[in-house]
Every structure is written in C-alpha cells, then in structure tokens.
BAFI-3210 file (N, C-alpha, C; in Angstrom, 3 decimals, decimal comma, padded with zeros to 6 digits):
// residues 117
n [1|2|3|4|5|6|7|8|9|10|11|12|13|14|15|16|17|18|19|20|21|22|23|24|25|26|27|28|29|30|31|32|33|34|35|36|37|38|39|40|41|42|43|44|45|46|47|48|49|50|51|52|53|54|55|56|57|58|59|60|61|62|63|64|65|66|67|68|69|70|71|72|73|74|75|76|77|78|79|80|81|82|83|84|85|86|87|88|89|90|91|92|93|94|95|96|97|98|99|100|101|102|103|104|105|106|107|108|109|110|111|112|113|114|115|116|117]
n.u [010,207|011,131|012,394|011,909|012,796|012,292|011,846|013,881|015,077|015,287|017,468|018,637|022,106|023,283|020,765|018,288|017,246|015,174|015,379|013,669|013,229|011,443|010,869|009,714|008,425|010,365|011,988|012,507|013,788|015,921|017,980|020,897|020,961|021,734|022,903|023,735|025,414|025,655|027,250|027,252|029,604|031,139|032,062|029,641|029,159|029,619|027,549|026,427|025,788|023,524|023,001|021,041|019,467|019,579|021,468|024,045|025,974|027,534|029,418|030,490|033,402|032,973|030,380|030,068|028,779|026,839|024,953|022,445|021,470|018,788|016,357|013,132|011,910|009,348|007,932|009,221|011,161|013,929|015,828|017,366|018,627|019,543|021,624|022,822|023,560|025,661|026,755|028,390|027,196|025,272|023,647|022,448|020,794|020,808|019,166|020,137|019,649|021,093|021,699|023,041|024,650|024,932|025,108|023,267|021,722|019,699|018,377|017,204|015,545|016,592|016,903|016,928|019,044|019,646|021,731|021,809|022,204]
n.v [022,800|024,386|026,503|028,394|030,986|032,523|034,805|036,664|040,043|043,139|043,550|044,153|044,348|041,502|040,370|037,889|035,734|033,633|031,775|030,320|027,772|026,520|023,698|022,469|020,297|018,430|015,572|016,107|014,944|013,582|015,171|017,016|019,826|023,383|026,476|029,572|032,757|036,073|039,256|042,394|042,660|040,580|037,109|034,422|032,887|029,833|028,950|026,913|023,337|020,532|017,076|014,579|013,036|014,725|014,402|015,062|017,886|020,943|023,880|027,090|028,791|031,497|031,484|029,512|028,118|030,122|030,086|027,671|024,917|023,138|020,651|019,588|017,051|016,082|018,322|019,395|021,409|023,480|025,046|028,055|028,924|031,954|033,336|035,925|037,965|039,763|042,773|042,132|039,894|040,698|040,176|038,762|035,814|032,550|029,515|026,200|023,095|019,990|017,114|014,156|011,381|013,011|015,745|017,520|020,616|023,033|026,353|028,929|032,147|033,911|035,818|038,816|039,742|041,996|043,532|045,729|048,734]
n.w [012,865|016,011|018,353|021,170|023,073|026,314|029,028|029,434|030,289|032,026|034,776|038,125|039,162|040,922|041,039|039,998|037,203|035,306|032,528|029,885|027,349|024,900|022,962|019,789|017,160|016,856|018,373|021,420|023,614|022,500|022,045|022,846|024,930|024,822|026,061|024,833|024,600|023,478|022,786|021,119|018,646|019,543|019,577|019,580|022,640|024,473|027,168|028,714|028,874|028,639|029,118|027,258|029,084|031,225|033,112|032,979|033,197|032,045|032,573|031,560|032,670|033,709|034,649|036,543|039,434|039,648|037,718|036,562|034,737|033,542|032,601|031,355|029,900|029,523|029,124|027,007|027,452|028,263|030,923|032,241|035,047|036,442|038,735|041,012|039,188|036,962|035,470|033,342|032,400|030,673|027,579|024,524|024,886|023,685|022,970|021,958|020,188|019,876|017,941|018,786|016,851|014,747|014,906|014,134|014,221|015,946|016,425|018,621|018,657|020,396|023,544|025,225|027,860|030,241|032,593|034,888|036,778]
ca.u [011,046|011,004|012,969|011,379|013,225|011,563|012,300|014,809|014,651|016,271|017,680|019,818|023,295|022,905|019,419|018,183|016,342|015,102|015,099|013,061|013,353|010,533|011,089|008,666|008,689|011,393|011,958|013,319|014,587|016,977|018,850|021,539|020,532|022,846|022,628|024,780|025,108|026,329|027,182|027,586|030,941|031,780|031,577|028,824|029,865|028,843|027,417|026,216|025,144|022,967|022,802|019,658|018,690|019,700|022,350|025,409|025,891|028,811|029,346|031,601|034,068|032,383|029,056|029,972|028,331|025,899|023,881|022,101|020,748|017,898|015,366|011,970|011,553|007,946|007,459|010,009|011,728|015,172|015,683|018,623|018,340|020,725|021,648|024,038|023,820|026,659|026,741|029,093|026,161|024,425|023,860|021,327|020,934|020,192|019,274|020,297|019,452|022,071|021,366|024,160|026,017|025,046|025,352|022,201|021,571|018,541|018,637|016,136|015,730|017,360|016,179|017,806|019,266|020,364|022,046|022,160|021,380]
ca.v [022,852|025,696|026,811|029,690|031,405|033,623|035,094|037,712|041,292|044,065|043,150|044,843|043,436|040,720|039,827|036,640|035,611|032,263|031,690|029,068|027,471|025,431|023,136|021,823|019,865|017,465|014,741|016,944|014,204|013,038|016,376|017,745|021,279|024,259|027,934|030,415|034,162|036,975|040,654|043,064|042,762|039,454|035,833|033,703|032,200|028,725|029,122|025,688|022,301|019,495|015,868|014,306|012,650|015,762|013,950|015,585|019,437|021,595|025,362|027,983|029,306|032,890|031,293|028,458|028,473|031,156|029,627|026,273|024,481|022,038|020,322|018,819|016,383|015,924|019,698|019,977|022,732|023,632|026,223|028,478|029,779|032,850|034,005|036,735|038,512|040,767|043,556|041,390|038,830|041,265|039,634|037,935|034,476|031,629|028,012|025,379|021,729|019,307|015,714|013,307|011,851|013,766|017,103|018,326|021,677|023,954|027,548|029,826|033,494|034,663|036,708|039,864|039,920|043,265|043,540|047,227|049,561]
ca.w [014,116|016,574|019,753|021,639|024,396|027,017|030,490|029,519|030,727|032,804|036,253|038,803|039,615|042,146|040,860|039,219|036,178|034,823|031,010|029,425|025,949|024,551|021,602|019,085|015,890|017,010|019,576|022,327|024,596|021,846|021,760|023,875|024,930|025,247|026,131|024,349|024,784|022,511|022,805|019,925|018,266|020,017|019,092|020,401|023,740|025,054|028,508|029,509|028,243|029,543|028,349|026,918|030,280|032,204|034,279|032,800|032,942|031,972|032,528|031,274|033,953|034,214|035,264|037,388|040,771|039,624|036,717|036,726|033,595|033,871|031,523|031,588|028,622|029,309|028,649|025,888|027,900|029,036|031,718|032,672|036,208|036,571|039,994|041,257|037,895|036,836|034,248|032,200|031,810|029,758|026,265|023,971|025,157|022,638|023,239|020,805|020,340|019,136|017,936|018,506|016,587|013,407|015,231|013,548|015,349|015,781|017,193|018,893|018,200|021,418|024,361|025,738|029,240|030,560|034,037|035,074|037,853]
c.u [011,161|011,667|012,553|011,831|012,309|012,255|013,369|014,219|015,728|016,140|018,796|020,916|022,857|021,609|019,466|017,112|016,331|014,681|014,536|013,211|012,459|010,742|009,820|008,987|009,795|011,305|012,936|014,286|015,826|018,047|019,560|021,175|021,649|022,269|023,959|024,466|026,033|026,108|027,645|029,199|031,851|031,254|030,596|029,532|029,031|028,831|027,332|025,559|024,573|022,708|021,331|018,786|018,877|020,707|023,814|025,292|027,185|028,541|030,606|032,146|033,343|031,069|028,962|029,654|027,180|024,609|023,662|021,158|019,879|017,031|014,235|011,579|010,159|007,252|008,297|010,642|013,014|015,171|017,161|018,297|019,715|020,665|022,910|024,494|024,744|026,432|027,335|028,232|025,289|024,703|022,504|021,684|020,115|020,277|019,488|020,047|020,349|021,762|022,630|023,777|026,201|025,392|024,405|021,903|020,436|018,901|017,304|016,512|016,411|016,427|017,168|017,845|020,156|020,420|022,617|021,423|020,782]
c.v [024,292|025,571|028,229|030,045|032,465|033,816|036,140|039,053|042,104|043,662|043,797|043,861|042,763|039,964|038,475|036,637|034,126|032,307|030,363|028,955|026,316|024,980|022,471|021,392|018,965|016,673|015,399|016,139|013,544|013,923|016,836|019,209|022,143|025,712|028,640|031,933|034,914|038,368|041,216|043,066|041,564|038,212|035,327|032,819|031,008|028,898|027,794|024,626|021,343|018,225|015,596|013,804|013,718|015,407|014,431|017,131|019,910|023,075|025,956|028,576|030,537|032,581|030,215|028,925|029,576|030,769|028,148|025,916|023,297|021,814|019,488|018,242|016,197|017,232|020,203|021,336|022,578|024,971|026,724|029,498|030,592|033,641|034,960|037,423|039,626|041,555|042,811|040,136|039,381|040,698|039,190|036,508|033,630|030,187|027,413|023,870|020,928|017,792|014,925|012,110|012,717|015,284|018,089|019,269|022,655|025,142|028,270|031,210|034,383|035,490|037,487|039,829|041,108|043,359|044,933|047,795|050,794]
c.w [014,649|018,010|020,052|022,963|024,950|028,405|030,535|029,982|031,378|034,214|036,818|039,078|040,906|042,032|040,152|038,116|035,818|033,387|030,782|027,907|025,603|023,147|021,021|017,698|015,793|018,251|020,572|023,221|023,868|021,537|022,955|023,711|025,466|025,157|025,712|024,729|023,778|022,820|021,449|019,812|018,826|019,476|020,072|021,341|024,178|026,554|029,293|028,517|029,111|028,609|028,071|028,111|031,414|033,442|034,108|032,387|032,846|031,902|032,123|032,624|034,481|034,872|036,325|038,769|040,791|038,671|036,776|035,447|034,073|032,710|032,009|030,253|028,434|028,809|027,518|026,164|028,603|029,687|032,056|033,857|036,474|037,867|040,163|039,959|037,960|035,631|033,031|031,712|030,836|028,224|025,782|024,258|024,275|023,157|021,838|021,189|019,338|019,128|017,739|017,624|015,312|013,629|014,511|014,670|014,966|016,794|017,534|018,468|019,179|022,284|025,056|027,308|029,515|032,047|034,280|036,144|037,395]
res [v|q|l|v|e|s|g|g|g|l|v|q|p|g|g|s|l|r|l|s|c|v|g|s|g|f|t|f|s|l|y|v|m|k|w|f|r|q|t|p|g|k|e|r|e|l|v|t|t|i|s|r|a|g|d|e|k|n|y|a|d|p|v|k|g|r|f|t|i|s|r|d|n|a|k|n|t|v|y|l|q|m|n|s|l|k|p|e|d|t|a|v|y|y|c|s|a|v|r|p|p|s|n|l|e|y|w|g|q|g|t|q|v|t|v|s|s]
***
C-alpha cells in the first residue's frame, strides 16, 4: 500500500498550488480521502475530506472558499487545489485514505508547502 503526494513547493502569498496524491496497492474508490497539514510543534490539522464517489466534500474553516478537493478514481488520485495562499498555510501536507466502516487508514509521506515572499 502506498500514497505518494506531490506538488508542494515555495509560492508567494496570493499564489496557487495543486497537490496530488496517488494511491496504489488498495482499492482507491472504496476509501474516503482526506488532506491534513502539520507545522512544527502543532498537532496535525484536518483540512478537507471527500467521499468515495466525490459527491460530498468538507473543508476546515480556514481554507473554505480557497481550497478545493477533488478525486479521479480512474487514476487513483486525489487533488488539492489551493488558491489565494497565505503564509499561515505553510505546512507539510499529508493525504490519507480511510476505509469505512472499519476506519482502516493509510498515510502518505507528506509534501512541504511554503508560502512566503
């Protein structure tokens, strides 16, 4: 089982990035997908979730209206489009896959996003 994130990097405030997370070794379409983020010294924060079919999405208040989650089950990939980025969005971003109802969960290794001028 593997989840591999990509797309992180350095961006100026107000800029955009799109993160990708590709899953392998499991049936991707059976898993709820999530994006988390973490900064040093803080707990991991849930950013957004998307249902297995992609028809239900939830966002944390700090990112509502700026971030969009989507998925392509044919490509075993979940995306996070991040617009209007702020310095406080700087973090390591992780994707996770959760299988209802057992809540079996897999994690990626993370990708660094840095928002700075």
